[in-house]
C-alpha positions as CSV (number, residue, x, y, z in Angstrom):
1,M,157.3,98.4,85.0
2,P,160.2,99.0,87.4
3,N,161.4,96.3,89.7
4,Q,159.3,96.3,92.9
5,L,161.1,96.0,96.3
6,V,158.7,94.0,98.4
7,P,159.5,93.0,102.0
8,L,159.0,89.2,102.5
9,D,156.6,89.7,105.3
10,H,154.1,91.1,102.8
11,L,153.6,87.6,101.4
12,Y,150.3,86.2,102.5
13,T,150.8,82.5,101.8
14,L,151.9,80.8,105.0
15,E,154.0,78.2,103.2
16,V,156.0,80.9,101.4
17,V,156.6,82.8,104.7
18,E,157.9,79.6,106.2
19,V,160.4,79.3,103.4
20,A,161.1,83.0,103.3
21,T,161.9,83.2,107.0
22,Q,165.1,81.2,106.3
23,L,166.3,84.1,104.2
24,D,167.5,87.6,105.2
25,K,165.2,90.6,105.1
26,A,164.7,93.1,102.2
27,H,165.2,90.7,99.3
28,I,164.3,91.5,95.8
29,L,161.4,89.3,94.7
30,V,161.4,88.0,91.1
31,Q,158.6,86.2,89.4
32,A,158.4,84.1,86.3
33,M,155.4,82.7,84.4
34,D,155.6,80.0,81.6
35,G,153.9,76.9,80.3
36,V,154.9,73.6,78.7
37,G,153.9,74.4,75.2
38,T,153.4,72.0,72.3
39,K,155.4,69.3,74.1
40,L,152.0,68.4,75.7
41,K,150.9,66.9,72.4
42,I,153.5,64.1,72.9
43,A,152.3,63.5,76.4
44,F,148.7,63.1,75.1
45,A,149.9,60.7,72.3
46,T,151.9,58.5,74.7
47,N,149.7,58.9,77.8
48,K,152.7,59.9,79.9
49,H,152.1,63.0,81.9
50,D,154.5,63.2,84.9
51,T,157.5,64.4,82.9
52,V,155.7,67.4,81.5
53,G,154.8,68.3,85.1
54,V,158.6,68.6,85.7
55,D,158.9,70.7,82.5
56,L,156.3,73.2,83.8
57,V,158.3,73.9,87.0
58,A,161.7,73.8,85.2
59,M,160.7,76.4,82.6
60,N,159.8,78.8,85.4
61,V,162.5,78.2,87.9
62,N,165.2,78.3,85.3
63,D,164.0,81.8,84.3
64,L,164.6,82.8,87.9
65,V,168.0,81.3,88.0
66,V,169.3,83.4,85.1
67,Q,168.3,86.5,87.1
68,G,170.2,85.3,90.2
69,A,167.0,84.5,92.2
70,E,166.5,81.6,94.5
71,P,163.1,79.9,93.9
72,I,160.9,80.0,97.0
73,S,157.4,79.2,95.8
74,F,155.4,77.8,92.8
75,L,151.8,77.9,91.7
76,D,150.3,75.8,88.9
77,Y,147.2,76.1,86.6
78,F,145.7,72.9,85.0
79,A,142.9,73.3,82.5
80,C,140.9,70.6,80.8
81,G,137.5,69.8,79.3
82,K,136.8,67.0,81.7
83,L,139.1,66.1,84.6
84,D,140.7,62.7,84.4
85,V,141.9,62.2,88.0
86,D,144.7,59.7,87.0
87,T,146.1,62.1,84.4
88,A,146.0,65.1,86.7
89,A,147.6,63.2,89.5
90,S,150.4,62.0,87.3
91,F,151.0,65.6,86.1
92,I,151.0,67.0,89.6
93,E,153.3,64.3,90.8
94,G,155.8,65.6,88.3
95,V,155.2,69.2,89.5
96,A,155.8,68.2,93.1
97,R,158.9,66.3,92.3
98,A,160.4,69.2,90.4
99,C,159.5,71.6,93.2
100,Q,161.3,69.4,95.6
101,E,164.4,69.3,93.4
102,S,164.2,73.1,93.0
103,G,164.0,73.7,96.7
104,C,160.7,75.7,96.4
105,A,157.3,75.2,98.0
106,L,154.3,74.1,95.9
107,V,151.9,76.5,97.6
108,G,148.8,75.8,95.6
109,G,147.2,76.0,92.2
110,E,144.0,76.0,90.2
111,T,142.2,73.2,88.3
112,A,139.7,74.3,85.7
113,E,137.1,72.1,83.9
114,M,135.8,73.8,80.8
115,P,133.6,71.4,78.8
116,G,134.0,71.9,75.0
117,M,137.2,73.9,75.3
118,Y,139.6,71.0,74.9
119,A,139.5,67.7,73.0
120,E,139.0,64.6,75.1
121,G,142.2,63.6,76.9
122,E,143.8,67.0,76.4
123,Y,144.7,69.8,78.7
124,D,146.9,72.9,79.1
125,A,149.0,74.0,82.0
126,A,150.8,77.1,83.1
127,G,152.8,78.0,86.2
128,K,154.2,80.9,88.1
129,A,157.4,80.8,90.3
130,T,158.5,83.4,92.8
131,G,162.2,83.7,93.8
132,A,164.3,86.0,95.9
133,V,167.6,87.7,95.3
134,H,169.6,87.9,98.5
135,Q,170.1,91.2,100.2
136,G,173.1,93.1,98.9
137,Q,173.2,91.2,95.6
138,K,172.2,92.4,92.2
139,L,169.9,91.0,89.6
140,L,171.8,89.1,87.0
141,P,173.5,89.6,84.7
142,D,175.8,91.8,86.6
143,K,177.4,93.3,83.5
144,E,179.5,95.9,85.4
145,A,181.3,93.0,87.1
146,M,182.2,91.2,83.9
147,V,185.9,91.7,82.9
148,E,188.3,90.4,80.4
149,G,189.5,86.9,81.4
150,D,186.2,85.7,82.9
151,V,185.5,82.1,82.1
152,L,182.4,81.1,80.1
153,L,181.0,77.7,81.3
154,G,178.4,75.6,79.5
155,L,176.1,73.3,81.4
156,A,174.6,70.4,79.4
157,S,171.0,70.0,78.7
158,S,168.9,66.9,79.2
159,G,167.6,67.1,75.6
160,V,165.5,69.5,73.7
161,H,163.8,70.6,76.9
162,S,160.4,72.2,76.3
163,N,161.1,74.4,73.3
164,G,160.8,74.0,69.6
165,F,158.5,71.0,69.5
166,S,156.8,72.1,66.4
167,L,160.2,71.5,64.7
168,V,160.6,68.2,66.5
169,W,157.3,67.0,65.0
170,K,158.3,68.1,61.6
171,I,161.6,66.1,61.8
172,L,159.9,63.0,63.1
173,E,157.2,63.2,60.4
174,K,159.8,63.6,57.6
175,E,161.6,60.5,59.0
176,G,158.4,58.5,59.3
177,L,159.0,57.9,63.0
178,S,156.2,57.3,65.5
179,Y,156.5,57.9,69.2
180,H,156.5,54.1,69.8
181,D,159.4,53.4,67.5
182,I,162.9,52.8,68.9
183,A,164.8,56.2,68.8
184,P,167.5,56.2,66.1
185,W,169.7,58.2,68.4
186,D,169.1,56.0,71.5
187,Q,168.4,52.3,71.0
188,S,167.4,51.9,74.7
189,H,164.3,54.2,74.5
190,T,161.4,54.8,72.2
191,V,161.1,58.1,70.4
192,G,158.3,59.2,72.8
193,E,160.3,58.3,75.9
194,S,163.3,60.2,74.6
195,V,161.6,63.4,73.5
196,L,159.6,63.5,76.8
197,T,162.8,63.6,78.8
198,P,162.1,66.5,81.2
199,T,163.8,69.9,81.1
200,R,166.9,70.0,83.3
201,I,166.5,72.1,86.4
202,Y,169.5,74.4,86.9
203,V,168.9,75.7,90.4
204,K,171.5,73.5,92.1
205,P,174.1,73.4,89.4
206,C,174.3,77.3,89.1
207,P,176.3,78.8,91.9
208,G,174.5,82.1,91.7
209,V,171.2,81.7,93.4
210,N,172.4,81.6,97.0
211,K,174.5,83.7,99.3
212,E,177.7,82.2,97.9
213,R,177.2,83.7,94.4
214,A,180.0,82.8,92.0
215,G,178.6,83.7,88.6
216,Q,178.2,87.2,87.1
217,G,175.5,86.1,84.6
218,Y,173.6,83.2,83.2
219,G,171.8,82.5,79.9
220,A,169.3,79.8,78.8
221,H,170.1,79.0,75.2
222,N,168.1,76.6,73.0
223,W,169.2,74.5,70.1
224,G,172.6,75.8,69.2
225,R,171.6,79.5,69.6
226,L,174.7,80.1,71.9
227,A,176.5,82.3,69.3
228,G,173.4,84.4,68.6
229,E,172.2,84.9,72.2
230,C,175.4,85.2,74.3
231,P,176.4,88.7,73.0
232,S,173.1,90.2,74.0
233,A,173.1,88.5,77.4
234,F,176.6,89.5,78.3
235,E,177.0,93.0,76.8
236,P,179.3,95.1,77.0
237,V,181.6,92.1,76.5
238,S,182.7,92.4,72.9
239,L,184.3,89.0,72.4
240,L,183.4,85.5,73.7
241,T,185.6,82.5,72.9
242,V,183.7,79.2,72.9
243,N,185.5,75.9,72.7
244,H,182.9,73.8,70.8
245,T,185.1,70.7,70.9
246,A,184.7,70.6,74.6
247,C,180.9,70.6,74.4
248,L,179.1,67.3,74.9
249,Q,176.1,67.2,72.6
250,V,173.0,65.3,73.8
251,Q,172.1,62.5,71.4
252,I,168.7,63.8,70.4
253,S,170.0,67.3,69.9
254,G,172.8,66.0,67.7
255,H,170.3,64.1,65.6
256,C,167.9,67.0,65.2
257,N,170.7,69.5,64.5
258,S,171.9,67.2,61.6
259,R,168.5,67.6,59.9
260,P,168.2,70.1,57.0
261,E,164.9,71.4,58.6
262,V,166.9,73.0,61.4
263,H,169.2,75.1,59.1
């Protein structure tokens, strides 16, 4: 489906219009939809739900960032067998905190109770973020603007974010670690606390989602896939030089990457 150019005044949600009126007219609207994934299982096991609320927003707004769009609104969907108010409130607190950090409005959502669909104490969540590319700017990556001599910058993660948790489980199981054990890679936190570190939100660190755009392209790369994913993200660039010695590896990522299950 081709990109749709939609005037901001066609948006019907008042909260979005209030945010959108701070922008110029005739923007390109970009949408992203994602969920938290199997990381939720760890939230269930540890009874900690606010951080996965942050994950939900981050996984969506970060997808807007790589397209050069500034987040303006967010909607969430929370589904469970029977609503536990304390659990839902903790989750939504994380969602609201992440929206504030992202600079986008939490304009609403849907809570669905479906008895028999989920195990007791479990739920699923999804979200949708809308962003705007400023008038006169292109969707990223802007491959035509990339030239020899451009600098490739790497921004650190906060951990394993919200991807690959089936592999995380496998590593923890083989090592005989429970979520309540002290993390071998971080003596100040339990395994559960460490792996539930929320996904970093890259809206503010990336100078490409506002009028003062400085970047020509961004990419979200997981678990050491930089070499495999960069060429496709930045074509027609034929050669990228990465100084791995300058990369600071997050403790948990270093621990997981040293396991044979990852290779």
